[in-house]
Legacy VTK file of the C-alpha trace (Angstrom):
# vtk DataFile Version 3.0
C-alpha trace
ASCII
DATASET POLYDATA
POINTS 556 float
-16.952 -32.580 13.994
-14.124 -30.732 15.366
-14.887 -26.569 14.953
-12.892 -23.581 15.197
-14.072 -20.025 15.382
-14.277 -19.336 11.620
-16.208 -22.597 11.264
-18.721 -21.596 13.511
-18.921 -18.321 11.943
-19.341 -19.609 8.919
-22.316 -21.791 9.711
-23.853 -19.056 11.595
-23.569 -17.044 8.441
-25.005 -19.815 6.178
-28.334 -20.824 7.868
-29.073 -19.286 11.172
-32.477 -18.692 11.379
-34.089 -15.173 12.449
-37.091 -14.485 14.474
-37.689 -11.351 12.238
-36.926 -11.307 8.736
-36.940 -8.094 7.104
-39.610 -7.311 4.300
-37.715 -6.610 0.971
-39.143 -4.452 -1.835
-36.902 -6.964 -3.913
-38.525 -10.219 -4.011
-35.901 -11.976 -5.991
-32.936 -14.009 -4.328
-29.934 -12.629 -3.135
-26.679 -13.367 -1.454
-23.987 -11.936 0.820
-20.912 -12.221 -1.368
-18.409 -9.697 0.079
-18.761 -10.488 3.866
-19.761 -8.195 6.978
-17.581 -5.307 8.561
-17.535 -2.982 11.156
-15.835 0.311 11.803
-15.290 3.612 13.599
-16.486 2.107 16.822
-17.299 4.328 19.928
-18.297 3.654 23.228
-22.016 2.974 22.686
-21.902 2.099 18.778
-20.186 1.186 15.420
-20.570 1.539 11.780
-22.122 -2.038 10.492
-21.735 -2.619 6.800
-22.379 -5.367 4.198
-23.197 -5.271 0.404
-26.220 -7.408 -0.830
-26.080 -9.083 -4.258
-29.412 -9.342 -5.750
-29.878 -11.802 -8.376
-31.665 -9.060 -10.693
-30.523 -5.738 -9.575
-32.923 -4.194 -11.838
-35.907 -5.262 -9.726
-34.971 -2.253 -6.841
-33.676 -1.694 -3.675
-33.571 -4.408 -1.077
-34.976 -4.319 2.615
-32.250 -5.373 5.122
-32.214 -6.010 8.831
-29.235 -5.662 11.050
-29.358 -8.003 14.492
-26.343 -7.332 17.237
-26.177 -10.133 19.916
-24.123 -10.586 23.065
-23.755 -14.236 21.904
-22.221 -15.937 18.668
-25.586 -17.937 18.610
-27.845 -14.767 18.614
-29.668 -16.134 21.276
-29.308 -12.963 23.420
-29.985 -10.005 20.657
-29.647 -6.596 21.997
-30.332 -4.565 18.979
-32.168 -5.192 15.583
-32.328 -2.509 13.122
-35.240 -3.359 10.563
-35.759 -0.606 8.310
-32.316 -0.635 6.395
-32.034 -0.621 2.694
-29.492 -1.964 0.289
-30.001 0.801 -2.329
-29.125 0.779 -5.890
-27.718 4.108 -5.923
-25.479 3.100 -3.605
-24.275 0.035 -5.296
-26.434 -2.143 -3.037
-24.253 -1.651 -0.109
-25.647 -1.099 3.320
-24.198 0.873 6.085
-25.782 1.731 9.552
-24.750 3.481 12.771
-26.498 2.865 15.915
-25.945 6.575 16.961
-24.788 5.744 20.085
-27.313 3.784 21.348
-28.132 0.008 22.329
-24.471 -1.460 23.241
-22.236 -1.093 26.584
-18.620 0.204 26.512
-15.976 -2.051 26.150
-17.941 -5.213 25.288
-17.859 -7.326 22.400
-20.886 -8.141 20.215
-21.723 -10.514 17.197
-23.731 -8.976 14.418
-25.445 -10.067 11.143
-27.596 -8.936 8.366
-30.607 -10.423 6.897
-32.058 -9.987 3.499
-35.181 -11.762 1.723
-34.774 -14.759 4.124
-31.059 -15.118 3.466
-28.467 -14.488 6.337
-25.003 -12.944 6.037
-22.153 -14.429 8.018
-21.499 -13.110 11.249
-18.748 -10.633 12.472
-17.456 -9.549 15.909
-16.962 -6.031 17.134
-15.928 -4.512 20.410
-16.766 -0.851 21.595
-14.310 1.518 22.784
-14.041 1.397 26.673
-14.996 4.155 29.165
-13.012 4.886 32.228
-10.320 2.662 33.688
-8.838 0.472 30.824
-5.907 -1.670 31.657
-4.638 -2.886 27.968
-5.780 -2.290 24.290
-4.505 -4.486 21.356
-4.299 -2.963 17.677
-3.583 -4.357 14.389
-1.842 -2.172 12.103
-1.719 -2.755 8.267
-1.512 -1.324 5.112
-1.091 -2.047 1.034
-2.904 -5.185 -0.131
-2.115 -5.477 -3.839
-4.632 -7.801 -4.934
-2.712 -9.210 -7.905
0.411 -8.789 -5.493
-0.247 -12.083 -3.434
-2.285 -14.069 -1.050
-3.500 -11.876 1.932
-2.511 -14.583 4.252
-1.379 -11.903 6.856
-5.033 -11.230 7.009
-5.810 -14.759 7.928
-3.362 -14.616 10.619
-4.802 -11.592 12.030
-8.225 -12.892 11.931
-7.221 -15.751 14.528
-5.872 -13.312 16.833
-7.450 -14.204 20.461
-7.522 -10.444 21.488
-7.799 -7.470 19.017
-9.931 -4.227 19.653
-9.453 -3.030 16.295
-7.743 -3.049 12.895
-5.575 0.254 11.951
-5.585 0.453 8.156
-3.459 3.010 6.963
-4.367 2.928 3.560
-3.763 1.584 0.048
-6.877 -0.821 0.448
-7.139 -1.029 -3.230
-5.008 -0.321 -6.306
-6.190 1.383 -9.352
-3.860 -0.284 -11.975
-4.951 -2.495 -14.906
-4.245 -6.070 -15.866
-1.708 -5.692 -18.502
1.464 -8.178 -18.393
3.212 -4.890 -17.541
0.991 -3.471 -15.165
1.750 -3.472 -11.063
1.870 -6.600 -9.655
0.751 -8.547 -12.492
4.083 -10.801 -12.832
2.782 -12.436 -9.787
-1.241 -11.880 -10.339
-1.287 -13.864 -13.386
0.204 -17.179 -11.807
-1.796 -16.720 -8.610
-4.995 -16.224 -11.137
-5.592 -12.848 -9.067
-6.244 -10.594 -12.295
-7.643 -6.970 -11.516
-11.757 -6.260 -12.545
-11.972 -4.347 -14.145
-9.117 -5.451 -16.262
-8.040 -1.903 -17.050
-7.162 1.279 -15.083
-9.968 2.083 -12.915
-11.473 6.009 -13.368
-15.337 6.025 -13.537
-17.474 5.359 -10.558
-18.611 2.085 -11.821
-14.933 1.140 -12.081
-13.818 1.867 -8.592
-17.279 -0.104 -7.401
-16.027 -3.069 -9.345
-12.668 -3.009 -7.898
-13.553 -2.694 -4.319
-15.888 -5.536 -4.795
-13.201 -7.790 -6.032
-11.124 -6.812 -3.108
-13.791 -7.632 -0.590
-14.541 -10.958 -2.339
-11.321 -11.923 -0.815
-11.960 -14.571 1.956
-8.912 -13.732 4.029
-9.840 -9.963 4.198
-13.456 -11.155 4.960
-12.267 -13.126 7.723
-10.438 -10.047 9.341
-13.205 -7.422 8.752
-15.436 -10.201 10.646
-12.774 -10.493 13.488
-12.707 -6.860 14.604
-13.805 -3.181 13.639
-11.765 -1.269 11.328
-10.602 2.158 11.638
-9.270 3.306 8.503
-7.579 6.098 6.072
-7.050 6.234 2.781
-3.444 6.623 0.989
-2.759 7.353 -2.603
-3.945 4.611 -4.497
-7.600 4.617 -3.438
-7.639 7.211 -6.252
-4.712 7.089 -7.904
-0.717 6.580 -7.260
0.866 9.601 -5.609
-2.108 11.641 -5.349
-1.767 14.954 -3.772
-4.502 18.250 -3.797
-4.791 18.752 -7.260
-3.741 15.548 -9.487
-1.626 12.555 -9.196
1.402 10.934 -10.923
-0.841 8.349 -12.209
-3.688 10.653 -13.695
-3.425 12.006 -17.273
-6.049 14.420 -17.812
-5.281 14.073 -21.805
-6.462 10.681 -21.882
-8.577 10.163 -18.238
-10.277 13.668 -17.718
-10.859 16.159 -15.092
-8.762 14.661 -11.699
-11.718 16.170 -9.493
-14.107 14.088 -11.441
-12.072 11.027 -10.751
-11.226 11.775 -7.347
-14.886 12.348 -6.620
-15.886 8.968 -7.990
-13.400 7.285 -6.150
-14.142 8.922 -2.711
-18.129 8.158 -3.397
-17.068 4.343 -3.812
-14.946 4.602 -0.639
-17.714 5.709 1.572
-20.002 3.072 -0.192
-18.187 0.008 0.516
-15.927 1.181 3.655
-17.344 0.582 7.109
-16.472 4.365 7.965
-18.844 7.201 9.186
-19.973 9.584 6.352
-18.712 12.968 6.351
-21.045 15.435 8.421
-23.170 18.035 6.779
-21.218 20.477 5.267
-17.645 18.623 5.455
-15.193 18.250 3.034
-15.200 14.247 1.563
-11.693 14.611 1.745
-11.847 15.353 5.679
-11.473 11.881 6.687
-9.080 12.790 9.995
-10.909 11.915 13.201
-9.987 10.664 16.739
-10.962 7.657 19.174
-10.414 7.179 22.786
-9.809 4.177 24.577
-10.975 4.804 27.987
-8.182 6.344 30.180
-5.418 4.887 28.103
-4.784 6.416 24.925
-6.151 8.230 22.088
-5.769 7.166 18.473
-5.639 10.317 16.107
-5.944 9.692 12.511
-4.680 12.014 9.960
-5.091 12.873 6.274
-1.853 13.233 4.407
-3.305 13.045 0.715
-6.080 15.132 -0.572
-6.519 17.786 1.695
-3.200 19.922 1.744
-0.712 17.811 0.281
1.566 19.726 -2.416
2.748 18.057 -5.409
5.520 15.621 -4.885
9.162 16.130 -5.725
11.030 13.762 -7.806
14.509 13.105 -8.417
13.945 13.953 -12.069
13.522 17.863 -10.451
17.167 17.932 -9.515
18.519 20.958 -11.165
22.099 20.902 -12.921
25.291 22.659 -12.288
26.778 24.520 -15.258
29.237 21.351 -15.498
26.183 19.348 -15.734
26.310 17.773 -12.389
23.501 17.361 -10.160
22.918 20.739 -7.937
22.287 19.205 -4.824
22.190 22.594 -2.852
19.395 23.745 -5.031
17.522 20.692 -4.839
17.935 20.963 -0.937
16.387 24.454 -1.435
13.312 23.429 -3.089
12.838 20.631 -0.574
13.286 22.838 2.287
10.842 25.589 1.192
8.430 26.555 4.085
5.455 25.941 2.123
5.842 22.291 1.477
3.381 20.391 3.745
1.261 17.398 3.976
-1.224 18.309 6.618
-2.440 22.023 6.096
-2.642 24.527 9.239
-6.517 23.882 9.825
-5.617 19.953 10.269
-2.361 20.374 12.330
-4.405 22.701 14.638
-6.868 19.941 15.261
-4.092 17.708 15.562
-2.859 19.931 18.473
-5.939 20.165 20.204
-6.833 16.513 20.064
-3.348 15.865 21.591
-3.512 18.243 24.484
-7.211 17.167 25.290
-6.033 13.676 25.362
-2.938 14.717 27.682
-5.245 16.885 29.848
-7.414 13.895 30.538
-4.550 12.042 32.044
-4.059 9.413 29.025
-0.727 8.169 28.909
-0.578 7.354 25.340
-1.208 9.106 22.112
-1.280 7.376 19.036
-1.228 9.164 15.613
-2.519 6.838 12.597
-0.602 8.574 9.576
-0.299 6.974 6.305
3.770 7.600 5.260
7.121 7.166 7.053
7.840 10.504 9.182
11.445 9.572 10.150
14.600 11.366 8.400
15.818 8.522 6.247
18.576 9.069 3.549
19.344 6.720 0.747
22.163 4.111 1.453
25.447 4.311 -0.277
25.992 1.069 -0.917
29.658 1.630 -2.481
30.504 1.743 1.236
29.051 -1.497 1.734
29.676 -3.698 -1.315
32.819 -3.874 -3.441
32.115 -2.632 -7.032
32.307 -6.139 -8.507
29.269 -7.432 -5.882
27.327 -4.152 -6.794
27.499 -5.108 -10.820
26.774 -8.732 -10.118
23.515 -7.327 -8.180
22.696 -4.915 -11.011
23.083 -7.680 -13.639
20.616 -10.195 -11.827
17.682 -7.128 -11.936
14.626 -7.350 -13.988
15.155 -5.112 -17.230
12.288 -2.563 -16.258
13.893 -2.493 -12.776
17.796 -2.070 -13.320
17.720 1.379 -14.555
16.071 2.798 -11.599
18.479 1.144 -9.020
21.303 2.317 -10.874
20.189 5.800 -10.856
19.191 5.526 -7.044
22.746 4.142 -6.374
24.361 7.388 -7.813
22.013 9.736 -6.198
21.958 8.372 -2.712
25.884 8.943 -3.083
24.875 12.555 -2.780
22.938 12.210 0.723
19.537 12.653 -0.967
16.315 11.204 0.941
15.377 7.417 0.238
11.572 8.320 -0.333
10.157 12.021 -1.263
7.008 10.600 -1.181
7.075 10.337 2.457
7.571 13.201 4.915
11.154 13.584 3.986
9.717 15.131 0.802
7.990 17.953 2.939
10.411 18.368 5.847
9.170 22.165 6.783
5.671 20.361 7.263
7.195 17.884 9.433
9.119 20.190 11.710
5.738 22.064 12.205
4.133 18.734 13.325
6.995 18.266 16.024
6.390 21.928 17.062
2.493 20.684 17.615
3.589 17.756 19.617
6.054 19.742 21.556
3.382 22.488 22.206
0.920 19.665 23.445
3.663 18.047 25.893
3.366 14.466 24.257
5.550 12.328 22.661
3.179 10.221 20.550
3.335 6.786 19.135
3.710 7.083 15.172
2.200 4.721 13.045
3.020 4.205 9.345
2.033 2.420 6.121
2.759 3.185 2.233
6.519 1.779 2.515
5.824 -1.818 2.174
8.360 -2.495 4.856
8.635 -2.668 8.369
10.264 0.152 10.158
10.735 1.215 14.016
12.135 4.700 14.344
13.044 7.366 17.028
12.200 10.844 15.429
13.970 13.833 16.241
13.274 17.683 15.377
15.841 19.717 13.424
17.151 20.953 17.243
17.888 17.117 18.236
15.097 16.657 20.506
13.222 13.321 20.430
9.403 13.964 19.790
8.226 10.468 18.923
8.731 6.683 18.380
7.399 5.326 14.921
6.394 1.850 14.172
5.732 1.198 10.071
4.017 -1.596 8.779
4.952 -3.645 5.915
2.489 -4.534 3.353
0.108 -7.185 3.205
1.188 -8.206 -0.598
2.542 -5.348 -2.326
6.074 -5.594 -3.204
8.834 -3.229 -1.790
11.992 -2.326 -2.965
13.698 -4.913 -1.323
12.223 -7.537 -3.138
13.907 -6.205 -6.450
17.351 -6.105 -4.997
17.546 -9.668 -3.443
21.378 -9.525 -3.498
21.570 -6.342 -1.405
20.252 -6.326 2.389
18.310 -2.974 1.840
16.869 -3.022 5.678
20.549 -3.182 7.114
22.129 -0.707 4.785
19.007 1.722 5.594
19.444 1.236 9.431
23.269 1.348 9.294
23.133 4.995 7.281
20.298 6.693 9.769
20.618 7.281 13.046
16.706 7.441 13.381
16.222 3.892 12.006
16.812 1.373 14.727
15.065 -1.659 12.748
14.048 -1.799 9.105
13.261 -4.892 7.353
12.406 -4.635 3.670
11.185 -7.911 2.677
8.875 -9.296 4.944
4.792 -9.493 4.421
2.596 -8.897 7.319
1.308 -6.485 10.006
2.160 -4.841 13.479
0.545 -6.205 16.797
0.387 -2.940 18.875
-0.420 -3.758 22.686
-1.004 -0.716 25.123
-0.735 -0.897 28.638
-0.315 1.998 31.218
3.454 0.743 31.498
4.478 0.327 28.149
3.636 0.076 24.417
4.607 -2.908 22.756
5.104 -3.253 19.102
5.337 -6.780 17.352
6.141 -7.362 13.682
4.608 -10.239 12.428
5.595 -11.786 9.171
3.875 -14.465 6.643
6.544 -16.815 5.208
4.787 -16.478 1.873
1.918 -14.787 -0.067
2.215 -17.318 -3.063
0.600 -19.952 -1.523
-1.160 -22.033 1.268
-0.383 -22.884 3.913
2.152 -20.477 5.497
3.757 -19.961 8.477
3.819 -16.980 10.836
6.955 -15.482 12.425
7.470 -12.711 15.170
10.316 -10.646 13.191
11.072 -8.238 15.935
9.587 -6.677 19.173
10.276 -3.142 20.645
8.738 -1.415 23.648
8.180 2.009 24.352
8.145 3.498 27.994
5.974 6.469 29.027
9.321 8.564 28.909
9.739 7.652 25.363
12.648 4.965 25.688
12.695 2.571 22.961
14.129 -0.816 23.329
14.274 -4.414 21.757
12.477 -7.177 23.982
LINES 1 557
556 0 1 2 3 4 5 6 7 8 9 10 11 12 13 14 15 16 17 18 19 20 21 22 23 24 25 26 27 28 29 30 31 32 33 34 35 36 37 38 39 40 41 42 43 44 45 46 47 48 49 50 51 52 53 54 55 56 57 58 59 60 61 62 63 64 65 66 67 68 69 70 71 72 73 74 75 76 77 78 79 80 81 82 83 84 85 86 87 88 89 90 91 92 93 94 95 96 97 98 99 100 101 102 103 104 105 106 107 108 109 110 111 112 113 114 115 116 117 118 119 120 121 122 123 124 125 126 127 128 129 130 131 132 133 134 135 136 137 138 139 140 141 142 143 144 145 146 147 148 149 150 151 152 153 154 155 156 157 158 159 160 161 162 163 164 165 166 167 168 169 170 171 172 173 174 175 176 177 178 179 180 181 182 183 184 185 186 187 188 189 190 191 192 193 194 195 196 197 198 199 200 201 202 203 204 205 206 207 208 209 210 211 212 213 214 215 216 217 218 219 220 221 222 223 224 225 226 227 228 229 230 231 232 233 234 235 236 237 238 239 240 241 242 243 244 245 246 247 248 249 250 251 252 253 254 255 256 257 258 259 260 261 262 263 264 265 266 267 268 269 270 271 272 273 274 275 276 277 278 279 280 281 282 283 284 285 286 287 288 289 290 291 292 293 294 295 296 297 298 299 300 301 302 303 304 305 306 307 308 309 310 311 312 313 314 315 316 317 318 319 320 321 322 323 324 325 326 327 328 329 330 331 332 333 334 335 336 337 338 339 340 341 342 343 344 345 346 347 348 349 350 351 352 353 354 355 356 357 358 359 360 361 362 363 364 365 366 367 368 369 370 371 372 373 374 375 376 377 378 379 380 381 382 383 384 385 386 387 388 389 390 391 392 393 394 395 396 397 398 399 400 401 402 403 404 405 406 407 408 409 410 411 412 413 414 415 416 417 418 419 420 421 422 423 424 425 426 427 428 429 430 431 432 433 434 435 436 437 438 439 440 441 442 443 444 445 446 447 448 449 450 451 452 453 454 455 456 457 458 459 460 461 462 463 464 465 466 467 468 469 470 471 472 473 474 475 476 477 478 479 480 481 482 483 484 485 486 487 488 489 490 491 492 493 494 495 496 497 498 499 500 501 502 503 504 505 506 507 508 509 510 511 512 513 514 515 516 517 518 519 520 521 522 523 524 525 526 527 528 529 530 531 532 533 534 535 536 537 538 539 540 541 542 543 544 545 546 547 548 549 550 551 552 553 554 555
C-alpha cells in the first residue's frame, strides 16, 4: 500500500505501542479527538499541546505522557515526560514546555502523547537554530471562519516540504452564532459547518466549546501536526473590533461586563493554544514576544488589540457641516489626534529594544508579526474607474444586507477617506511613532499583517516620505473579504491604483503567504486555493515578491 506522510502519521497515532504508558488517575477510556500541536519554539524546547477527551469527565484528571523522538517510528526517543495531567479545571487540555532541555538547536523532532494506553496522532516540530543559519521558511496565516468554508489552505500548508513555523496573526476562532443572518452562515449551513455552541459565545464554557470545534477540523489538525505555530490573537478571539475597554460586538446590557468576557476568552485561549503561559505578574494581554532564528532573523510578535488600543473610529463618527455635508476636516482632526494608538509606550519601547538587539547581533532581517494592515490605504473612488450605469448594475447585483454599506462607502471614498479604520489607518499618530522606532533602531523590517482577508504587498513610508518597511499581508483561510461581496468590481486593482504604497492587492483569493528568508533576500509567495467550498481543490501561486537587504521590493 502506498503511504503518504499524513497516512503514516495517522497510523502512528492510531496504534503505535509505547514502552512506558502513563498510569492514569482516570481509569476509563479516553480519546484524542483534537489532534496535537506545538508552538513557541526555542533552541532547546517548544510548547507541546493536546486535549484528552475522557469517556466520563466526572471521574477526574487524566495522567498523560509525552514522547519526543528523532524519528517518526519513535524508535529513538530523546525525551519522555511521564508526570503530565489533563486536568478538568483546564478543560482536559495538556500543555508542556520542556524548559530548554533535551532538544538540540535547529533540529526536527516527532512527538506524541499517551494516556490510558491510547496513543495520540504524531506531530513534527523544529527547534530554533543557533549560530550560522542559511535559510528559514515561515507560513503566514490568519482569519479562519469555521462556517465560512473548508480549511483547504491548511491541508496545502501541511504538505510543504520545508516549514520552520506557522505564524498565525489572529482570528483563530470567531465568536458569532448560528442564526441564518449570523456571519458566515450563508455558507456554513450548506457546508454543514454550523458553529457550536449555536449562539454567540460569551462564557468560559462557550469559548472552550468553540475552540474544541475548530480543533476538530482535520485540515487544521494536519497543519498543527506539521510545524510549530507562533500565534497572536486579533479581535474575534474575544469579540469583533475589540479594544482595551470593550468591543463593537459586546453589549454590556445583555452580555455583562466586558472584562469578565475578556478574561473567559483569554483563559480558553491559553488552555487551547500551544503558547507559553504569561509569566508571573504579567498581564494576560501581554502576548508580545520575540524569536531569534540563529544569526539570520528575529521575529517580533506584537499585540494591537487589548493592551493599548483606543476605541475604533467609524464613518458614523464623521461630523456634519452647517449645510449637512460630511465635515472631512473635522473628522481628520479626530483621526490624527496624537493620543490615538495601538501599541502603547511600554510595548513600543520593547519593540525598539528588540529590533536594536537583533541589529546589534548582526542579523540582517527583522520581521514584525502584526495583526492589522499598516500601509496607508485610501478607499478607491470607483466613479473614476467605471461609468455610472455599470456602478448601478454592480450595486443592483448585491445582497440586500450589503448594498447600503457599499453605497455609503462609494460616496465616502470620493472624499479621500481611509479604506479601513480598524487598521493602522485609524491610528496614524501611533503608526508614525512606530516608524520613528524603526528609524531609531536603524532597521527596515518586514511587516506581516492579517485581519483584512486579502493579500497585500506594500511599501511603507513615514509622513516625510522615507521608506520604513515592506509589508506582506496574508489573505484569510476562509473568512470573506469585501471583494467577495462586490464581484463586479476589481477591488484589489482599484486599491492598488489609488494608493502609492500598495504594490499588489488581491481581495478575493484565500490562502497563505510563504516567506522564505536567506541572507540575500526575503521571498514572499502568495498561495491561494481554488475553492473553500469543496474538495478536491487546486493550489495556485498568485504572486511572488522579493525584498533585498537594502529594502528594494521587486516582483519575481
